[in-house]
C-alpha positions as CSV (number, residue, x, y, z in Angstrom):
1,M,49.1,56.6,10.0
2,I,51.2,55.7,7.0
3,R,49.1,55.5,3.8
4,V,49.5,51.9,2.5
5,K,47.6,52.3,-0.7
6,P,49.9,54.9,-2.4
7,L,53.0,52.9,-1.2
8,L,51.5,49.7,-2.6
9,I,50.7,51.4,-6.0
10,Y,54.3,52.8,-6.0
11,Y,55.8,49.4,-5.5
12,C,53.6,47.7,-8.1
13,I,54.5,50.3,-10.8
14,L,58.1,50.2,-9.8
15,S,58.1,46.4,-10.0
16,L,56.6,46.5,-13.5
17,V,59.2,48.9,-14.7
18,F,62.1,47.0,-13.0
19,F,61.2,43.6,-14.3
20,S,60.4,44.8,-17.8
21,G,63.8,46.6,-18.0
22,R,65.6,43.6,-16.6
23,L,63.9,41.4,-19.2
24,Y,64.8,43.9,-21.9
25,I,68.5,43.8,-20.9
26,M,68.5,40.0,-20.6
27,K,67.0,39.7,-24.2
28,T,69.1,42.5,-25.8
29,Y,72.4,41.0,-24.7
30,H,71.3,37.4,-25.0
31,M,72.3,36.7,-21.4
32,T,70.6,33.3,-21.2
33,E,73.0,32.1,-23.9
34,G,76.8,32.2,-23.9
35,P,79.1,33.9,-24.3
36,V,77.9,37.1,-22.7
37,P,79.8,40.4,-23.3
38,Q,81.1,42.3,-20.3
39,E,78.9,45.4,-21.1
40,A,75.8,43.2,-20.5
41,F,76.9,42.5,-17.0
42,Q,77.6,46.2,-16.4
43,A,74.2,47.3,-17.8
44,L,72.4,44.7,-15.7
45,F,74.3,45.7,-12.6
46,N,73.6,49.4,-13.1
47,W,69.9,48.7,-13.6
48,V,69.6,46.5,-10.5
49,S,71.6,48.8,-8.2
50,L,69.6,51.9,-9.3
51,F,66.3,50.2,-8.6
52,A,67.6,48.8,-5.3
53,Y,67.6,52.4,-4.0
54,F,64.1,53.0,-5.4
55,Y,62.9,50.0,-3.4
56,I,64.8,50.4,-0.2
57,V,64.9,54.2,0.5
58,P,61.0,54.7,0.5
59,L,60.7,51.7,2.8
60,L,63.1,53.1,5.3
61,L,61.6,56.5,5.1
62,A,58.1,55.0,5.7
63,G,59.6,53.3,8.8
64,L,61.0,56.5,10.1
65,L,57.7,58.3,9.7
66,G,56.0,55.4,11.5
67,F,58.5,55.7,14.3
68,I,58.1,59.4,14.6
69,R,54.3,59.2,14.7
70,F,54.5,56.4,17.3
71,F,56.7,58.5,19.5
72,R,54.3,61.4,19.3
73,R,51.3,59.2,20.2
74,K,53.2,57.9,23.3
75,G,53.8,61.5,24.4
76,L,57.6,61.2,24.7
77,S,59.7,64.3,25.2
78,W,61.3,66.0,22.2
79,F,64.8,65.0,23.3
80,L,63.8,61.3,23.7
81,S,62.0,61.4,20.3
82,I,65.0,62.8,18.6
83,L,67.4,60.4,20.3
84,L,65.2,57.4,19.3
85,S,64.9,58.8,15.7
86,V,68.7,59.0,15.4
87,M,69.0,55.5,16.7
88,Y,66.5,54.4,14.1
89,I,68.5,56.1,11.4
90,L,71.6,54.3,12.4
91,F,69.7,51.0,12.5
92,A,68.1,51.8,9.1
93,A,71.5,52.5,7.6
94,V,72.7,49.1,8.6
95,I,69.5,47.4,7.5
96,G,69.6,49.4,4.2
97,Y,73.1,48.2,3.5
98,V,72.1,44.6,4.1
99,L,69.0,45.0,2.0
100,L,71.0,46.5,-0.9
101,F,73.4,43.5,-0.8
102,V,70.4,41.0,-0.7
103,F,68.6,42.8,-3.6
104,V,71.7,42.9,-5.8
105,L,72.4,39.3,-5.0
106,M,68.8,38.2,-5.8
107,F,68.5,40.0,-9.1
108,Y,72.1,40.3,-10.4
109,G,73.7,37.3,-8.8
110,F,77.3,36.3,-8.7
111,A,78.1,37.6,-12.2
112,P,81.5,39.0,-13.0
């Protein structure tokens, strides 16, 4: 069984660091006022895209571990388990790409 408590603590600490850093960038470059320098957008984009990976990759890995444990409990053959795991990895790659796009869109927006 996937341990939920450490994953929850990880995401809580990660969220505190992410939002405090985002707030720091917003205040440092005065992004709520205009005009905003180009380096402000670059700094915010770099921050958001870095933390998108910190949010998405552990989630996908936890899903992979969950699938592998599920396959073992069902008593599937090694070949079928590996085949289904590879299919999950392909599915997770597509989902990860979509989640990356959604995360950047939510926290960075349509900035230049």
